[in-house]
C-alpha positions in Angstrom: -25.5 -10.6 -13.6 -25.1 -13.1 -10.8 -22.9 -15.8 -10.9 -25.9 -18.2 -11.3 -26.9 -16.7 -14.4 -23.3 -16.6 -16.3 -23.1 -18.4 -19.7 -21.7 -21.7 -19.4 -18.4 -20.9 -21.2 -18.0 -17.8 -19.0 -14.6 -17.7 -16.7 -15.3 -19.2 -13.4 -15.7 -16.2 -10.8 -14.8 -16.7 -7.4 -17.1 -15.5 -4.5 -16.4 -11.7 -4.1 -13.8 -10.7 -1.4 -12.2 -7.8 0.2 -8.6 -7.7 0.2 -6.0 -6.3 2.9 -2.5 -6.4 1.9 -0.1 -5.2 4.2 3.5 -3.8 3.1 7.1 -3.6 4.3 10.1 -2.5 3.2 11.6 -5.6 1.9 14.1 -8.3 2.2 17.0 -10.3 0.0 16.1 -14.1 -0.8 19.5 -14.7 1.0 22.8 -13.1 2.1 25.0 -14.6 -0.7 26.2 -11.9 -3.4 23.7 -12.2 -6.1 20.7 -12.4 -3.9 22.1 -9.3 -2.1 23.2 -7.6 -5.5 19.5 -8.0 -6.8 18.0 -6.7 -3.8 20.2 -3.8 -3.6 19.7 -2.7 -7.1 16.1 -2.7 -6.8 16.3 -0.7 -3.8 18.8 1.6 -4.7 17.5 2.1 -8.2 14.3 3.8 -7.0 14.0 7.3 -7.8 12.3 7.5 -4.6 15.1 6.5 -2.6 18.1 7.9 -4.5 16.2 11.0 -6.8 19.5 11.4 -8.7 19.4 11.6 -12.5 19.5 8.0 -13.7 21.9 8.7 -16.5 24.3 9.5 -13.6 23.7 7.7 -10.8 22.9 4.0 -12.7 26.9 3.7 -13.7 27.8 4.4 -10.5 25.4 2.0 -9.0 25.9 -0.8 -11.4 29.6 -0.4 -11.6 30.9 1.0 -7.9 28.3 0.3 -5.3 27.0 -3.0 -6.1 30.9 -4.1 -6.8 31.2 -3.8 -3.0 28.1 -3.4 -1.2 26.7 -6.9 -1.6 29.5 -8.2 0.7 29.1 -6.1 3.5 25.4 -5.8 3.3 25.6 -9.9 3.1 27.5 -10.3 6.1 25.1 -7.9 8.2 22.3 -9.9 6.9 23.8 -13.4 7.5 24.6 -12.2 11.3 20.8 -11.5 12.0 19.4 -14.2 9.4 16.7 -16.7 10.5 18.6 -19.8 9.3 15.9 -22.3 10.8 13.1 -20.6 8.1 15.6 -19.7 6.0 14.6 -16.1 5.6 15.2 -12.6 7.2 13.8 -11.8 10.2 11.8 -9.1 9.0 10.0 -11.6 6.7 9.5 -14.1 9.7 7.8 -11.2 11.9 5.6 -9.7 8.8 4.3 -13.6 8.4 3.2 -13.6 12.1 1.8 -10.2 12.0 -0.4 -11.3 9.2 -1.5 -14.8 10.7 -2.7 -12.6 13.9 -4.4 -9.8 12.0 -6.1 -12.6 9.9 -7.6 -14.3 13.3 -8.7 -10.6 14.2 -10.3 -9.7 10.8 -11.7 -13.3 10.7 -13.6 -12.7 14.2 -14.6 -8.9 12.8 -15.7 -10.1 9.1 -15.7 -13.9 8.8 -14.2 -15.0 5.7 -15.3 -11.7 3.6 -11.7 -10.4 3.9 -8.5 -11.9 2.8 -5.1 -10.4 4.3 -1.9 -11.0 3.0 1.6 -9.0 3.0 4.1 -8.0 0.5 7.6 -6.2 0.2 8.3 -3.3 -1.6 11.8 -4.5 -2.9 12.6 -8.3 -3.1 9.9 -10.8 -2.2 7.0 -11.6 -2.1 6.4 -8.7 -4.5 3.7 -6.4 -4.4 2.6 -7.3 -8.1 2.3 -10.8 -7.2 0.2 -10.3 -4.3 -2.2 -8.1 -6.0 -2.5 -10.6 -8.6 -3.1 -13.4 -6.2 -6.0 -11.0 -4.3 -7.6 -10.3 -7.7 -7.5 -13.8 -8.2 -9.0 -14.8 -5.2 -12.2 -12.4 -6.0 -11.3 -9.3 -4.2 -12.8 -6.7 -6.0 -11.7 -4.2 -3.2 -8.5 -3.9 -1.9 -6.8 -2.1 1.0 -3.2 -1.4 0.9 -1.6 -0.7 4.3 2.0 0.4 4.4 3.3 -0.3 7.6 5.1 3.1 8.5 4.0 5.0 11.2 5.5 8.0 9.7 5.0 9.3 6.1 8.0 9.2 4.0 8.2 9.5 0.2 11.0 7.0 0.1 8.8 4.9 2.1 5.1 5.4 2.0 5.0 7.0 -1.0 7.2 4.3 -3.0 5.0 2.0 -1.7 1.9 3.2 -2.8 3.3 3.9 -6.4 4.4 0.0 -6.8 1.0 -0.9 -5.8 -0.7 1.4 -8.3 1.6 0.1 -10.8 0.7 -3.5 -10.3 -3.2 -2.4 -10.6 -2.0 -0.9 -13.8 -1.8 -4.3 -15.6 -5.1 -6.0 -14.3 -8.1 -6.1 -16.8 -11.0 -6.1 -14.0 -9.2 -3.6 -11.9 -10.5 -3.7 -8.1 -11.6 -0.6 -5.8 -8.2 0.6 -4.2 -7.8 2.5 -0.9 -4.5 3.4 0.7 -3.8 3.7 4.7 -2.3 7.2 5.7 0.4 7.3 8.2 -0.8 6.9 12.1 2.0 8.2 14.0 0.0 10.3 16.2 -3.2 7.8 17.0 -3.1 7.2 20.8 -3.3 3.8 20.3 -0.2 3.5 18.4 1.3 6.0 21.0 0.1 3.8 24.4 1.7 0.7 22.7 5.3 2.2 22.4 4.9 3.5 25.8 3.8 -0.1 27.1 6.9 -1.4 25.3 9.0 1.3 27.1 7.5 0.7 30.5 8.1 -3.2 30.1 11.5 -2.6 29.4 12.4 -0.6 32.2 10.1 -2.7 34.4 12.5 -5.7 33.6 16.1 -3.7 33.6 18.2 -4.1 36.5 19.3 -0.1 36.6 16.9 2.4 34.8 18.8 3.8 31.6 19.9 7.7 32.2 18.5 8.7 28.7 15.9 7.0 25.8 16.9 7.4 22.3 14.2 7.4 19.7 16.0 6.4 16.5 14.4 7.0 13.3 15.4 6.2 9.7 17.1 9.1 8.3 16.7 10.7 5.0 18.6 13.5 3.4 18.0 16.9 5.2 16.9 18.1 1.5 13.7 16.0 1.4 12.5 17.8 4.3 13.1 21.1 2.8 11.3 20.1 -0.3 8.3 19.4 1.5 8.6 15.9 3.0 6.5 15.7 6.3 8.6 12.8 7.6 10.9 14.9 10.2 8.0 16.9 11.5 6.4 13.6 12.0 9.1 12.0 13.5 9.4 14.7 16.2 5.7 14.7 17.0 5.7 10.8 17.7 8.8 11.4 20.2 6.9 14.4 21.7 3.6 12.4 22.0 5.6 9.5 23.5 7.2 11.6 26.1 4.1 13.2 27.3 2.3 9.7 27.5 5.1 8.3 29.5 5.1 11.6 31.8 8.8 12.8 30.8 10.8 16.1 30.9 12.7 16.7 27.8 16.1 15.7 29.1 15.0 11.8 29.4 14.2 11.2 25.8 16.4 12.2 22.2 15.1 12.2 18.7 17.8 10.9 16.4 18.6 9.6 12.8 20.3 6.3 11.3 21.1 4.6 8.2 22.9 7.5 6.5 23.9 6.7 2.4 25.9 8.7 0.6 27.9 12.2 1.2 24.9 14.8 1.5 23.7 15.8 4.4 20.8 13.7 6.4 18.6 14.6 9.1 20.5 15.3 12.5 21.3 14.4 14.9 23.0 11.1 13.7 22.2 8.4 16.2 25.6 7.0 16.1 27.5 10.0 16.9 24.7 11.4 19.6 25.1 7.8 21.6 29.0 8.8 21.6 28.5 12.3 22.7 26.0 11.6 25.2 28.8 9.6 27.1 31.2 12.0 26.6 29.7 15.5 27.0 26.6 14.1 29.5 28.2 11.3 31.2 25.8 8.8 30.1 26.3 5.5 31.2 23.4 3.4 30.6 21.1 4.3 27.3 18.2 2.7 25.6 17.3 2.7 22.1 13.9 2.1 20.2 13.2 2.6 16.6 9.4 3.9 16.3 9.6 4.2 12.3 9.9 0.5 12.2 6.9 -2.0 12.3 9.1 -4.9 12.6 12.8 -5.6 13.4 14.9 -5.6 10.6 18.7 -4.8 9.5 18.5 -1.8 10.5 17.2 -2.5 14.1 18.8 -5.9 14.8 22.3 -5.1 13.2 22.7 -1.4 12.8 21.3 -0.4 16.5 22.1 -3.6 18.2 25.7 -3.7 16.7 27.3 -0.7 15.0 25.5 1.8 17.3 25.7 -0.5 20.6 29.7 -0.8 19.7 29.7 3.3 19.1 28.3 3.7 22.7 30.5 1.3 24.4 33.8 2.4 22.8 33.0 6.0 23.8 33.1 4.7 27.1 29.3 3.7 27.8 28.6 1.0 30.2 25.2 -0.6 29.6 23.0 -0.5 26.2 19.4 -1.7 26.0 17.7 -2.2 22.9 13.6 -2.0 23.0 12.6 -4.2 20.4 10.0 -2.6 17.8 6.4 -3.6 18.0 6.6 -6.8 15.9 3.7 -9.2 16.3 2.9 -7.9 20.2 -0.8 -8.1 20.9 -1.0 -4.1 21.4 0.7 -3.7 17.8 -1.9 -6.0 16.3 -4.6 -4.5 18.1 -3.5 -1.0 16.8 -3.1 -2.6 13.3 -6.6 -4.1 13.4 -8.3 -1.0 14.4 -6.6 0.9 11.8 -7.7 -1.4 9.1 -11.2 -1.8 10.3 -11.7 2.3 10.5 -10.3 2.1 6.4 -12.8 -0.8 5.5 -15.7 1.3 6.5 -18.4 2.0 3.8 -16.7 -1.3 2.0 -18.0 -3.8 4.9 -19.2 -3.3 8.4 
């Protein structure tokens, strides 16, 4: 039945559209105690992130961890907060990415595709954005977690949240999800261009480039999560694209949480070791697992990890920003979206 033939008392039906929902990890609404507590409680209650039994973990989380951590995390967020916009840098950058993607996709598909963004934790929530796309007439939705490498604690939990959001919708749209893109030549080329640009503008060339990825417990690798392997391959492909040998680039992992062993080497320890054992005086650090700069890059890398390097005797520390809303990155994301929309729209 076409819209023209609908009964007079039928609910208004918007024109049929296709939605593209890009998703990132998340952001607190503010850096005050209660905003941080809400955000951290949601994040650390995710069984994909902390897979301990709830009966054991929740009492520890709610009474011990969340009594202290919102203060320290809030201070870290305050140090990098976009005070002018009243939001985290991750949210600011994601908004810019979406605006540029809208322009690219409008050139390809006109007004037939709606692009929006959501966060796995915090706001804007995945549920609210899925409901908004459906209300706008999207009968098909492409869900795109912005994680180059797949991990259960990132890509999978974002997909879980997306499918839960679909579960409460009466007229459920068709849905697709975008997989990891760590080995795409255009993505590797965009990473390489960011390194080449940083090195070209440096007064002195770094001795070593650190590719620092967000860590996960080592147990996840042993249980079949491919994240570690995909990180290692990302570094290898980047090294080959740059034409470097193994001595010029290293893979490390950051952001440990809790007492269990995580993927090694730990970035904060490795940068100090490079000074003491290999005599490194100038290092560069990049974060290929992040599509946008965030607390882990702006605060952890540029403050904590940098301090560890300098305190060990290092002299110059260069941070290479994430790809963010760089045009090369937007081209990669646009190409991925276009490939995944095939069969839905040409």
